[in-house]
TORVOTOR-498117 format. One record per residue (C-alpha): residue number from 1; x, z, y negated. Coordinates in steps of 0.2 Angstrom, whole numbers, plus 2048, in hexadecimal, padded with zeros to 3 digits. Last residue first. Layout:
# residues N
<k: NUM x: X z: Z y: Y>
...
//
This chain:
# residues 288
<k: 288 x: 91C z: 610 y: C24>
<k: 287 x: 925 z: 621 y: C27>
<k: 286 x: 92E z: 620 y: C16>
<k: 285 x: 91E z: 61E y: C0D>
<k: 284 x: 917 z: 62E y: C14>
<k: 283 x: 926 z: 638 y: C0F>
<k: 282 x: 925 z: 631 y: BFD>
<k: 281 x: 912 z: 636 y: BFC>
<k: 280 x: 917 z: 647 y: C04>
<k: 279 x: 923 z: 64B y: BF6>
<k: 278 x: 92A z: 65D y: BF9>
<k: 277 x: 92F z: 659 y: C0B>
<k: 276 x: 937 z: 649 y: C05>
<k: 275 x: 942 z: 652 y: BF8>
<k: 274 x: 947 z: 65F y: C05>
<k: 273 x: 94C z: 651 y: C11>
<k: 272 x: 957 z: 649 y: C04>
<k: 271 x: 95E z: 65A y: BFF>
<k: 270 x: 964 z: 65D y: C11>
<k: 269 x: 96C z: 64B y: C12>
<k: 268 x: 974 z: 64D y: C01>
<k: 267 x: 97B z: 65E y: C05>
<k: 266 x: 983 z: 657 y: C15>
<k: 265 x: 98A z: 648 y: C0C>
<k: 264 x: 992 z: 653 y: BFE>
<k: 263 x: 998 z: 65F y: C0C>
<k: 262 x: 9A2 z: 651 y: C14>
<k: 261 x: 9A9 z: 649 y: C04>
<k: 260 x: 9B3 z: 659 y: BFE>
<k: 259 x: 9B9 z: 65E y: C0F>
<k: 258 x: 9BE z: 64C y: C11>
<k: 257 x: 9C9 z: 64C y: C02>
<k: 256 x: 9D2 z: 65C y: C08>
<k: 255 x: 9D5 z: 653 y: C18>
<k: 254 x: 9DC z: 643 y: C12>
<k: 253 x: 9E8 z: 649 y: C04>
<k: 252 x: 9F4 z: 654 y: C0F>
<k: 251 x: 9F1 z: 648 y: C1D>
<k: 250 x: 9F8 z: 638 y: C15>
<k: 249 x: A0A z: 63A y: C15>
<k: 248 x: A11 z: 629 y: C0F>
<k: 247 x: A1D z: 62F y: C01>
<k: 246 x: A10 z: 62B y: BF4>
<k: 245 x: A03 z: 636 y: BFE>
<k: 244 x: A10 z: 645 y: BFE>
<k: 243 x: A12 z: 644 y: BEB>
<k: 242 x: 9FF z: 645 y: BE9>
<k: 241 x: 9FD z: 654 y: BF5>
<k: 240 x: 9FD z: 661 y: BE8>
<k: 239 x: 9EE z: 65A y: BDF>
<k: 238 x: 9E4 z: 658 y: BEF>
<k: 237 x: 9E7 z: 66A y: BF3>
<k: 236 x: 9E3 z: 66F y: BE1>
<k: 235 x: 9D2 z: 666 y: BE2>
<k: 234 x: 9CE z: 66D y: BF3>
<k: 233 x: 9D1 z: 67F y: BED>
<k: 232 x: 9E0 z: 68A y: BF0>
<k: 231 x: 9E4 z: 699 y: BE5>
<k: 230 x: 9F7 z: 69B y: BE2>
<k: 229 x: 9F8 z: 68D y: BD5>
<k: 228 x: 9EA z: 695 y: BCB>
<k: 227 x: 9D9 z: 68D y: BCB>
<k: 226 x: 9D3 z: 67F y: BC0>
<k: 225 x: 9DD z: 676 y: BB2>
<k: 224 x: 9EA z: 66D y: BBD>
<k: 223 x: 9E2 z: 65C y: BBB>
<k: 222 x: 9DE z: 65D y: BCE>
<k: 221 x: 9D7 z: 66E y: BCB>
<k: 220 x: 9CB z: 668 y: BBE>
<k: 219 x: 9C6 z: 659 y: BC9>
<k: 218 x: 9C3 z: 665 y: BD8>
<k: 217 x: 9B8 z: 670 y: BCD>
<k: 216 x: 9AD z: 661 y: BC8>
<k: 215 x: 9AC z: 65B y: BDA>
<k: 214 x: 9A7 z: 66C y: BE0>
<k: 213 x: 99A z: 66D y: BD2>
<k: 212 x: 993 z: 65D y: BD7>
<k: 211 x: 992 z: 663 y: BE9>
<k: 210 x: 988 z: 672 y: BE4>
<k: 209 x: 97D z: 669 y: BD7>
<k: 208 x: 972 z: 661 y: BE4>
<k: 207 x: 96D z: 672 y: BEB>
<k: 206 x: 969 z: 679 y: BD9>
<k: 205 x: 95F z: 669 y: BD5>
<k: 204 x: 955 z: 66C y: BE5>
<k: 203 x: 952 z: 67E y: BE0>
<k: 202 x: 94C z: 679 y: BCF>
<k: 201 x: 940 z: 66C y: BD6>
<k: 200 x: 939 z: 679 y: BE2>
<k: 199 x: 938 z: 686 y: BD5>
<k: 198 x: 92E z: 67C y: BC8>
<k: 197 x: 91D z: 680 y: BCE>
<k: 196 x: 920 z: 692 y: BCF>
<k: 195 x: 925 z: 692 y: BBC>
<k: 194 x: 916 z: 689 y: BB6>
<k: 193 x: 907 z: 692 y: BBE>
<k: 192 x: 909 z: 6A5 y: BBE>
<k: 191 x: 917 z: 6A7 y: BB2>
<k: 190 x: 914 z: 699 y: BA6>
<k: 189 x: 901 z: 69C y: BA6>
<k: 188 x: 903 z: 6AE y: BA3>
<k: 187 x: 90F z: 6AB y: B95>
<k: 186 x: 903 z: 69F y: B8D>
<k: 185 x: 8F5 z: 6AB y: B8E>
<k: 184 x: 8E7 z: 6A9 y: B9A>
<k: 183 x: 8D6 z: 6A7 y: B91>
<k: 182 x: 8CC z: 69E y: B9F>
<k: 181 x: 8CE z: 68E y: B97>
<k: 180 x: 8E1 z: 690 y: B98>
<k: 179 x: 8E0 z: 694 y: BAB>
<k: 178 x: 8D4 z: 685 y: BAD>
<k: 177 x: 8E0 z: 679 y: BA4>
<k: 176 x: 8EE z: 680 y: BB0>
<k: 175 x: 8E3 z: 67D y: BBF>
<k: 174 x: 8DF z: 66B y: BB9>
<k: 173 x: 8F1 z: 666 y: BB8>
<k: 172 x: 8F8 z: 65F y: BA7>
<k: 171 x: 904 z: 66E y: BA4>
<k: 170 x: 90B z: 66A y: BB5>
<k: 169 x: 912 z: 659 y: BB0>
<k: 168 x: 91A z: 661 y: BA0>
<k: 167 x: 922 z: 66F y: BAA>
<k: 166 x: 929 z: 662 y: BB7>
<k: 165 x: 931 z: 658 y: BA8>
<k: 164 x: 938 z: 668 y: BA1>
<k: 163 x: 93F z: 66D y: BB2>
<k: 162 x: 947 z: 65C y: BB5>
<k: 161 x: 94F z: 65B y: BA3>
<k: 160 x: 955 z: 66D y: BA4>
<k: 159 x: 95D z: 66A y: BB5>
<k: 158 x: 966 z: 65A y: BAE>
<k: 157 x: 96E z: 665 y: BA0>
<k: 156 x: 973 z: 673 y: BAB>
<k: 155 x: 984 z: 66B y: BB0>
<k: 154 x: 990 z: 66D y: BA2>
<k: 153 x: 98E z: 680 y: B9F>
<k: 152 x: 98E z: 684 y: BB2>
<k: 151 x: 99E z: 67A y: BB6>
<k: 150 x: 9A8 z: 681 y: BA7>
<k: 149 x: 9A2 z: 693 y: BAB>
<k: 148 x: 9A6 z: 691 y: BBE>
<k: 147 x: 9B7 z: 68A y: BB9>
<k: 146 x: 9BA z: 699 y: BAD>
<k: 145 x: 9B4 z: 6A5 y: BBB>
<k: 144 x: 9C0 z: 69E y: BC9>
<k: 143 x: 9D0 z: 6A0 y: BBF>
<k: 142 x: 9DC z: 697 y: BB3>
<k: 141 x: 9DD z: 6A1 y: BA2>
<k: 140 x: 9CF z: 69D y: B95>
<k: 139 x: 9CD z: 691 y: B87>
<k: 138 x: 9D4 z: 683 y: B92>
<k: 137 x: 9C6 z: 685 y: B9E>
<k: 136 x: 9B9 z: 682 y: B91>
<k: 135 x: 9C1 z: 672 y: B8A>
<k: 134 x: 9C4 z: 66B y: B9B>
<k: 133 x: 9B2 z: 66D y: B9F>
<k: 132 x: 9AD z: 664 y: B8F>
<k: 131 x: 9B8 z: 656 y: B94>
<k: 130 x: 9B2 z: 655 y: BA5>
<k: 129 x: 99F z: 656 y: BA0>
<k: 128 x: 9A1 z: 647 y: B94>
<k: 127 x: 998 z: 64C y: B83>
<k: 126 x: 988 z: 642 y: B80>
<k: 125 x: 97F z: 64E y: B8C>
<k: 124 x: 983 z: 65D y: B81>
<k: 123 x: 97A z: 655 y: B72>
<k: 122 x: 96B z: 64F y: B7C>
<k: 121 x: 969 z: 660 y: B84>
<k: 120 x: 96A z: 668 y: B73>
<k: 119 x: 95D z: 65C y: B6C>
<k: 118 x: 952 z: 660 y: B7B>
<k: 117 x: 953 z: 673 y: B77>
<k: 116 x: 94F z: 670 y: B65>
<k: 115 x: 940 z: 665 y: B67>
<k: 114 x: 939 z: 66F y: B75>
<k: 113 x: 93A z: 67F y: B6B>
<k: 112 x: 933 z: 676 y: B5C>
<k: 111 x: 923 z: 672 y: B64>
<k: 110 x: 922 z: 675 y: B77>
<k: 109 x: 921 z: 687 y: B7E>
<k: 108 x: 91F z: 682 y: B91>
<k: 107 x: 92A z: 673 y: B91>
<k: 106 x: 938 z: 679 y: B86>
<k: 105 x: 938 z: 68B y: B8E>
<k: 104 x: 938 z: 684 y: B9F>
<k: 103 x: 946 z: 678 y: B9C>
<k: 102 x: 951 z: 685 y: B94>
<k: 101 x: 94E z: 692 y: BA1>
<k: 100 x: 950 z: 686 y: BB0>
<k: 99 x: 960 z: 67E y: BA9>
<k: 98 x: 968 z: 68F y: BA6>
<k: 97 x: 963 z: 696 y: BB8>
<k: 96 x: 968 z: 685 y: BC0>
<k: 95 x: 979 z: 686 y: BB7>
<k: 94 x: 97C z: 697 y: BBD>
<k: 93 x: 977 z: 693 y: BCF>
<k: 92 x: 981 z: 683 y: BCF>
<k: 91 x: 990 z: 68C y: BC8>
<k: 90 x: 98F z: 69A y: BD5>
<k: 89 x: 98D z: 68E y: BE4>
<k: 88 x: 99A z: 681 y: BDF>
<k: 87 x: 9A7 z: 68E y: BDA>
<k: 86 x: 9A4 z: 697 y: BEB>
<k: 85 x: 9A4 z: 687 y: BF4>
<k: 84 x: 9B5 z: 681 y: BEC>
<k: 83 x: 9BD z: 692 y: BF0>
<k: 82 x: 9B8 z: 692 y: C03>
<k: 81 x: 9BC z: 67F y: C04>
<k: 80 x: 9CE z: 684 y: BFE>
<k: 79 x: 9CF z: 692 y: C0A>
<k: 78 x: 9CA z: 687 y: C18>
<k: 77 x: 9D5 z: 679 y: C12>
<k: 76 x: 9E4 z: 685 y: C11>
<k: 75 x: 9E1 z: 68A y: C23>
<k: 74 x: 9E0 z: 678 y: C29>
<k: 73 x: 9EF z: 673 y: C1E>
<k: 72 x: 9FB z: 67F y: C26>
<k: 71 x: A09 z: 682 y: C1A>
<k: 70 x: A1A z: 679 y: C1D>
<k: 69 x: A20 z: 677 y: C0B>
<k: 68 x: A1A z: 665 y: C09>
<k: 67 x: A0A z: 668 y: C12>
<k: 66 x: A06 z: 66A y: C24>
<k: 65 x: 9FB z: 661 y: C31>
<k: 64 x: 9E8 z: 662 y: C31>
<k: 63 x: 9E8 z: 667 y: C44>
<k: 62 x: 9F8 z: 671 y: C42>
<k: 61 x: 9FE z: 677 y: C53>
<k: 60 x: 9F4 z: 66A y: C5C>
<k: 59 x: 9FA z: 65D y: C51>
<k: 58 x: 9F7 z: 655 y: C40>
<k: 57 x: A07 z: 64E y: C37>
<k: 56 x: A15 z: 65A y: C32>
<k: 55 x: A19 z: 65A y: C20>
<k: 54 x: A23 z: 66A y: C20>
<k: 53 x: A26 z: 673 y: C30>
<k: 52 x: A38 z: 679 y: C2D>
<k: 51 x: A33 z: 67E y: C1B>
<k: 50 x: A27 z: 68B y: C22>
<k: 49 x: A1E z: 693 y: C13>
<k: 48 x: A10 z: 69F y: C16>
<k: 47 x: A03 z: 69D y: C08>
<k: 46 x: 9F4 z: 69C y: C14>
<k: 45 x: 9FA z: 6AC y: C1C>
<k: 44 x: 9F3 z: 6AE y: C2D>
<k: 43 x: 9E7 z: 6BB y: C34>
<k: 42 x: 9DA z: 6AE y: C3A>
<k: 41 x: 9CA z: 6B9 y: C3D>
<k: 40 x: 9C6 z: 6BD y: C2B>
<k: 39 x: 9CB z: 6AC y: C23>
<k: 38 x: 9C2 z: 6A2 y: C32>
<k: 37 x: 9B1 z: 6AB y: C31>
<k: 36 x: 9A9 z: 6A8 y: C20>
<k: 35 x: 9B1 z: 697 y: C1B>
<k: 34 x: 9B0 z: 690 y: C2D>
<k: 33 x: 99E z: 696 y: C30>
<k: 32 x: 998 z: 68E y: C1F>
<k: 31 x: 9A0 z: 67E y: C24>
<k: 30 x: 99A z: 67D y: C35>
<k: 29 x: 988 z: 681 y: C2F>
<k: 28 x: 989 z: 674 y: C22>
<k: 27 x: 98E z: 667 y: C2F>
<k: 26 x: 980 z: 66C y: C3B>
<k: 25 x: 973 z: 66B y: C2D>
<k: 24 x: 979 z: 65A y: C28>
<k: 23 x: 979 z: 654 y: C3A>
<k: 22 x: 967 z: 65B y: C3C>
<k: 21 x: 961 z: 653 y: C2C>
<k: 20 x: 969 z: 642 y: C30>
<k: 19 x: 962 z: 643 y: C42>
<k: 18 x: 950 z: 647 y: C3B>
<k: 17 x: 952 z: 638 y: C2F>
<k: 16 x: 957 z: 62C y: C3C>
<k: 15 x: 949 z: 632 y: C48>
<k: 14 x: 93C z: 630 y: C39>
<k: 13 x: 943 z: 61F y: C35>
<k: 12 x: 942 z: 619 y: C47>
<k: 11 x: 930 z: 620 y: C49>
<k: 10 x: 92B z: 617 y: C39>
<k: 9 x: 933 z: 607 y: C3F>
<k: 8 x: 92A z: 609 y: C50>
<k: 7 x: 91A z: 60B y: C47>
<k: 6 x: 91B z: 5FC y: C3B>
<k: 5 x: 918 z: 5EF y: C48>
<k: 4 x: 907 z: 5F6 y: C4C>
<k: 3 x: 904 z: 5FB y: C5E>
<k: 2 x: 8FD z: 5EE y: C6A>
<k: 1 x: 8EB z: 5F1 y: C70>
//
C-alpha cells in the first residue's frame, strides 16, 4: 500500500526544523565561545591605534579589516558583541522579572490590582520605547547600567500581558478549582499551581527579549546615548563607521551589523523550537 502523500512532506518539515535548530544552536555556541574565550586568550589591545594600517580591507592578517584609525575590527567586534550580549542578557532578565511579577499579581489577585496594573501597562505602552529609553539614559551618565535600566524599564510590558493572560487561563483549569474547593488559600494556589504554570512562557519571553534588548542598546549607542566612547558595542561600532561607509569602505559597517543579525536569527530558531515543544497541538499540525 502506498504511503499517504502528506508523510514525505511531514518528514521534510521535521528534517528542516531539526537542521534549523541544530544550526541555531551551533551559531549560538560559537558566539558564546568567542565572547568567553577570545578576550582572555588573545592578549591584544582592542584600542591599539595603527594609523599606517587604517581602513585595510579584510585579509588574513585582519579577517574583518581595520577601522579608520587602524584598529583590528575582528577583535573590536568580539568585544562589542560581548558588551551587547551582556546588556541583552541582564536587561532581558530584569524585564522578565518585572513583567512576571506585575502580570502574576494582576492575574492572580484580580480586582483593583488587575485594573491598576493594566492601566499602567497601557499608559507606558503608549509611549515609544526608544523615546522613553533615551529619556532614562539622559538622566544618568553613559554606561552599561543606565542602558540596562532603560531597556528593562521599557520592555517588561509585553511579558506582563503574556503572564496575566496565562494566569487567567490557568485559573479556569479543573485542578485549580479542585484546590480552591479543598480550602487552599489564594497564596497557596498561586505558589503551587499558577506560578509554575507560567514559568515556560516567561522563560520563552526572556529568550526572545535578548535580541530585542541588543537592538535597543545598539540604537541608543548609534545615537551616541549608550555606552562611553572607549567601550565598544555593536551599535557604537556601526555609529563610528558611518563616515567610512560614505567613503566606500563597507567592512566597518557590515561585520558589526552581521553580528547583530546572526544572533537574532539563531535565538529566533531556538525559540521557535521551544514554542513548538511547549505546544504539542501546534507541533502535530506542523508535521501533517
